Each structure stands twice: as structure tokens, then as C-alpha cells.
C-alpha positions, 0 to 999 in steps of 0.5 A: 069475285070477292077477292077481286073487289077486296083487292080493288078496294085496298088499291084505291084506299092505298092510293087515296092514303098516299095522296100528299101535297107537292110543289114545282118551280120553273125558271120563266126567263130563258135565253141569255141572262146578264147582271142586273136583269130581273128574272122570275121563278114561278112556284106552283104548290098543290094539295089533295082536295082543297087547302084549309089554310093558305100556303106560306111562301118563304123568302130564301137567300141567294148569294150575290142576288136580290130575292123578293116576292112581289105583291102580285095576285096569286093564281088558283090552279086545278090538276088531276094526278093519278086519278086524284083531284088537286087544288093549287096556288101559283106565286112568282119570285123575282131574282136580280143577280148582281154579278156574272156566274152560276146560281143555284136556287135552293129547295123551297119548303112551303107550309100549308094545310089541306083536307083529308076525310073532312079533317085538317092536315098540316104538311110541307111541299118542297120544290126541286132545286134550280140553277141558271147562269148569268153571262159576263155582261153588262160591263163598264158603267152600266148600272142595271138591265131592263126594257124600254127605259126612259129618262126625263127631266122637268123644271118647275119654273124657267131657270133663266129668269131667277132673282136672288133668293129664288129656288128652282126644282129639277125633277128627274123621272126614270121609267123602265119595264121588267124591273122593280123600282128599288133596283132602278139605279140612281142618276148622277146629277153632279153639283151646280157651282154657285147654287145651293143644292138640296136633294129630296127623298127619292120616290119609287113606284111599281105597277104603274100602267102606261099605254097598256104597259106595266112599268116601274118608276124612280123619281128624284127631286133636286132643289137649286137656290140662287144666293148671288147674282150671276150666270150658272149652269146645272150640269148634264146627266149621262145615264147608262143602262143595258137594253134587254131587247137589243142586248147592248148598253145604251146611255140616256142624256139629259142636257145641261141647263143655264141659270141666270140670276138677277139682283133683287130690285130695291124697294121704293120708300118715302123719306121721313119728314125732318121735323115731324109735328107732335100735336097732342091728340084731342080728348075724344080721339084718345078715348076712341083709341082706348075704346078700340084697344079695349075691344081688341083685347076683349076679342082676343080673350073671348077667342082664347076662351072659345079655343080652350073650350073647343079643344076640350070638347074635341078631346071628349068627343074623340074619346067618346067615339073611340070608346064607342067604336071599341065596344063589344056591341059595335064590334059585333055589329061590324062583324055581322055586317061584314059576314053578310055583305063582304067578299068571302076573302074579307069575311075570312080575314075578319073572322081571323081578327075576331078570334084573335081578339077573343083570345084564341090562337087560331080561327079553328080553335075559336070555332070549336069553342063556339058551336059544331055548326060554326065549324061546319060553316067555316070549313065550307068557307075555307073550301070556297076560298082555297079550293075554287069549288063551291062550299056550304057557306050560308051567310045568315047562319054563319053570322048568327053563329059567329056573333052569338045571336039567338044562342041558348044555354046547353045546360039545363036550368037548375031548380032553386026551390026545394021539392014540394013533397020531400021524400021521408 
């Protein structure tokens, strides 16, 4: 009977000892893939028990493709394998192949920290390689592939009623689903003959919600200035794109716009007298004029003095506020308030920043230098953040230990007085 129990104990210990982190990658977008289409690779990484530090998802290179890690919220996972509980985190890579052909996603090595018998262990989880094929479409003038693409234009004023020297602003907005704003191809606005043309900096936005849809947007702004009188035309725009729903090339059309520029009207003026009278001002009137000039100069001088004084006072006040904000008591107060009231993730972020300011390379080394109880509470916070389970996270106690409130010296006080009855 003892042999059976000993065998079971050894098997259980061997199974627990062999528990290691692992990862898997899955290609989300199935079906036919075309150049310019954004696809996603979902990566799940798992660690036994819980994470003690977040996994580091690296970017990888893929020939003839753009690879990004969008700023999306990670998903917490839980999984049981071989009787062992694993905690997991999911992230998505976005891949945009540029040409047709076969693509091989390499092994993705993810560094992480996890808990083993109450201690922290560093490890690396690796995915298996993936492959996918991109078909030979789209072709011709197609620039990118997406869903529900809309192309619109607007003018800030009627182009048909301009005067010489006026400017009209043309705003071109391209909105699309299942893509990123940096991938949306630029339009080709051409050149408006007879008008000075200037293009402002392009604006790109991701994660825009429209009618319960999440879209990306590219905004182009062009300024046309009328320099001479006449009739002109802002050229039309043909914008091709590949529709992933219909699997065909579609061309959006923005019509040309007529511009009419009128001459600047002459400003009416009063003809001067042929021989203006030069009557001498009376003495009282000259004195009044001099008085007003003196008051004006005095006002200018007073304004200049006040401006210099206000400027110096403002500099002193800003320097005082910066010194106060950078003082240790103020930073300690802000850290304590963050621990007591902020979210667990924000508390962990503030503690990491504090440990770096204190000159420690990691949060764990800083905690070990302070108090063993601080290490225990920090482990509870990490368990709460990275495993999805409850942890021993006492805000008041963690605030007291982190800020050093009520700390007492561990060294006994040294008696500076000589003994009352020294030994002979």
C-alpha cells in the first residue's frame, strides 16, 4: 500500500514539475485572401498558475507584408490541461500582404514570468509556424482591399462665388472596415489649372464607431487659392478599391467642381482738396493734443512695466509649482492616493514607476529591499492582475508599506552613555 501511495505522489510531483508555459497561433481569416487585405493571427499564451509579469508579444518580420500589433484590449483566458490550471492572455497581430504568393509566419517567442511554488520563474512560450496563400487578385489600378468603403468630399464655401484672393478648402474623407488607416490608399486629386493648390497633412484615425460599426478613416485636405479672375475646374477623382464582400474591384467617383472667380471690387474713396487749408491750431488745442500724447505714452510705459512684472511672477510661480510637484512628500502622497483609490492595473503601473525613481531595476527588487510583507502584498496584486483569480491585496496595508508610513527601525538603539557600574 505504501508503494502505491509513493508511486502516486511521485507521478503527481513529476506532472507538476513538468508544467511549462505554452502558446498557440491561429489564422483567423479563412477563405480567399488577396493582396492588400488585412488578416489577423490570434496568439494565445498560457502559463501554469498565474502570470507574475505580463507576456511580451514581439513584432516579427514577414517579407512583402506589413505586420502590426494593434492597440486592442487583451483577453484573459483560463484552461485546464492534464489536470493543471493555466492562465492565459490573447492578442492579435494584423498582417497585410502586398503581393500574391505563399507566406510563412515564423515562430513567435513570447517572454513571460509565472509562479511556481510561490516564486517567480522566467520562461519563453513559442508558437508553431503558420502558412497562408494570397491569390493573384486584385490587379490593375486597385490600391487596397477592405469592406464597406465610402469616399466623400466637401467644400467649406461655394466654389462658384469666389473673389480674387479667396481660398476654398476641399476635404476628402475615405472610410473603410477591416483595415487600418495607415493602409488606406491616398486619392489622386490631380491639379486644378489656374488655381494655387496646397495639401495639408493627412489625418488618419482607427477605432471610430459609426452605427455600431468600427471603421478606420483617412482625411485629406486641399486648399485652392484664386489668384486671377476667370472660370476654373477642380478635377474629378476616381478611387479604386477591392471589395472583400463581392470579391471584385469597385471604383468610387467624386465629380469635378466648377470654380468662378470674380474681380475684387474697387474701394470708393473721397478725393482730397486741391488746396487744403493750413490753419494754425490755437494754443489751447495744441496743449490738449500734447496732454493726450503724454497720457498715451504713460499708459504704454505702465503696461510695459506690468507686463514685465507679470512675466517674472509667472516664471516664479511655475518654478515653485514644479518644485512642489517634484518633492518627495508630494510624490509619496500621490502614490498613497493611487494605491487607495485607483484600479489594480493603475496601482501596479504607479508602483513600477516609483521603484524606477528609487533607483531599482525592477519592482520586485525594490519590494525586497523594503519589507517581506510588501513582497507578499505585491504578489497578491500580481495574482489579481495576471491570473484572473483573487489575491491578497490589502490597499491600506500596501499603501503603508510602500510609502514607509509608521516604519520603525529594525536595529536596536545604541546606548551612548557609559555603564553606571563598570566592571573592574
